[in-house]
C-alpha positions as CSV (number, residue, x, y, z in Angstrom):
1,X,4.1,29.6,7.1
2,X,4.3,29.2,3.1
3,X,1.8,27.5,1.2
4,X,3.2,24.2,1.1
5,X,4.0,24.0,4.9
6,X,0.6,24.6,5.6
7,X,-1.0,21.8,3.1
8,X,1.7,19.4,4.3
9,X,0.9,20.3,7.9
10,X,-2.9,19.9,6.9
11,X,-1.9,16.7,5.4
12,X,-0.1,15.2,8.5
13,X,-3.1,16.2,10.7
14,X,-5.7,14.2,8.6
15,X,-3.3,11.3,8.5
16,X,-3.0,11.3,12.1
17,X,-6.6,11.8,12.4
18,X,-7.1,8.7,10.2
19,X,-4.8,6.5,12.1
20,X,-6.4,7.3,15.3
21,X,-9.6,6.4,14.1
22,X,-8.2,3.1,12.3
23,X,-6.7,2.4,16.1
24,X,-9.7,2.8,17.3
25,X,-11.7,0.4,15.1
26,X,-9.0,-2.2,15.6
27,X,-11.1,-4.0,18.6
28,X,-14.3,-3.9,16.1
29,X,-12.4,-5.8,13.5
30,X,-10.9,-8.2,15.8
31,X,-14.3,-8.8,17.3
32,X,-15.7,-9.4,13.9
33,X,-13.2,-11.7,13.1
34,X,-13.7,-13.6,15.8
35,X,-17.3,-13.8,15.5
36,X,-16.7,-15.3,11.6
37,X,-18.2,-11.9,10.3
38,X,-15.3,-12.0,7.8
39,X,-17.3,-9.9,5.1
40,X,-18.0,-7.3,7.5
41,X,-14.5,-7.2,8.9
42,X,-13.0,-7.4,5.3
43,X,-15.4,-4.0,4.3
44,X,-14.0,-2.0,7.5
45,X,-10.4,-2.8,6.3
46,X,-11.2,-2.4,3.1
47,X,-12.4,1.3,3.8
48,X,-9.1,2.1,5.7
49,X,-6.8,0.5,3.0
50,X,-8.9,3.4,0.4
51,X,-8.5,6.1,2.7
52,X,-4.9,5.4,3.0
53,X,-4.1,5.0,-0.3
54,X,-5.8,8.1,-1.4
55,X,-3.6,10.0,1.7
56,X,-0.4,8.1,0.0
57,X,-1.2,9.5,-3.4
58,X,-1.6,13.2,-1.8
59,X,1.4,12.9,0.0
60,X,3.6,12.0,-2.9
61,X,2.4,15.0,-4.7
62,X,3.3,17.3,-1.9
63,X,6.5,15.7,-1.1
64,X,7.5,16.4,-4.6
65,X,6.8,20.2,-4.1
66,X,8.3,20.2,-0.4
67,X,11.5,18.7,-1.9
68,X,11.4,21.4,-4.8
69,X,11.9,24.3,-2.4
70,X,14.4,25.5,0.2
71,X,12.9,25.5,3.8
72,X,13.9,26.9,7.1
73,X,14.5,25.5,10.3
74,X,11.6,27.0,11.6
75,X,9.1,25.7,8.8
76,X,10.7,22.1,9.4
77,X,9.9,22.0,13.3
78,X,6.2,21.5,12.9
79,X,6.2,19.4,10.2
80,X,8.8,17.0,11.5
81,X,6.5,16.7,15.0
82,X,3.7,16.0,12.8
83,X,5.4,13.5,10.8
84,X,6.8,11.8,14.1
85,X,3.4,11.4,15.4
86,X,2.0,9.6,11.7
87,X,5.2,7.6,12.2
88,X,4.4,6.6,15.7
89,X,0.9,5.7,15.0
90,X,2.0,3.9,11.8
91,X,3.9,1.6,14.0
92,X,1.2,0.9,16.1
93,X,-0.9,0.2,13.4
94,X,1.7,-2.0,11.9
95,X,1.9,-4.2,15.1
96,X,-1.7,-4.6,15.4
97,X,-1.7,-5.9,11.4
98,X,1.0,-8.4,12.6
99,X,-0.7,-9.5,15.4
100,X,-4.2,-9.7,13.3
101,X,-2.6,-11.7,10.5
102,X,-1.0,-14.3,12.8
103,X,-4.3,-14.6,14.6
104,X,-5.8,-15.2,10.9
105,X,-3.0,-17.9,10.1
106,X,-3.6,-19.7,13.5
107,X,-7.5,-19.7,12.7
108,X,-6.9,-20.9,9.4
109,X,-4.8,-23.7,10.4
110,X,-7.2,-24.8,13.3
111,X,-10.0,-24.7,10.6
112,X,-7.8,-26.8,8.3
113,X,-7.2,-29.3,10.9
114,X,-10.7,-29.5,11.6
115,X,-11.5,-30.1,8.2
116,X,-9.0,-32.7,7.9
117,X,-10.1,-34.2,11.3
118,X,-13.9,-34.3,9.5
119,X,-12.6,-35.8,6.1
120,X,-11.0,-38.8,8.1
121,X,-13.9,-39.2,10.0
122,X,-16.0,-39.4,6.5
123,X,-13.7,-42.0,5.3
124,X,-14.1,-44.0,8.0
125,X,-17.9,-44.0,7.4
126,X,-17.3,-44.5,4.2
127,X,-15.5,-47.8,4.5
128,X,-18.3,-49.1,6.5
129,X,-21.2,-48.3,4.5
130,X,-23.0,-51.2,2.5
131,X,-22.6,-51.8,-0.8
132,X,-26.4,-52.4,-1.7
133,X,-27.8,-49.3,-3.1
134,X,-31.0,-50.1,-1.5
135,X,-29.9,-49.5,2.2
136,X,-28.8,-45.9,1.7
137,X,-26.3,-44.7,4.4
138,X,-26.8,-47.9,6.6
139,X,-23.6,-49.1,8.3
140,X,-22.3,-52.9,7.5
141,X,-22.1,-54.4,10.8
142,X,-20.1,-57.1,9.6
143,X,-17.0,-54.8,8.1
């Protein structure tokens, strides 16, 4: 193998390992989200994003070098296999993110509905409060 084939194969091996780690940690992220530990879930997701971004930058440099040279079919085969595995794992991650985003939207809407119900209840209470400032938060039974 030439230098670029080894480096790009190493890149895909690291990308596959990262994707497998990310998939393994998806249950942890979901558990954190369901427990309301948004900050911890965000930290873990941010770490994944940083690692993915670093790999993406490396990939662009490798791709430029790869495209600048001619390669034989025997060199393409192992790289294509690794790229296919990375693409498969990326697809699984995309499915998870789509589901998680849907869950987050549903939770946001539920919280919004709860907030609106609380606000309506507060408005009802405000209408029945006494006007007399010496009677703090007393309900006017005549109202």
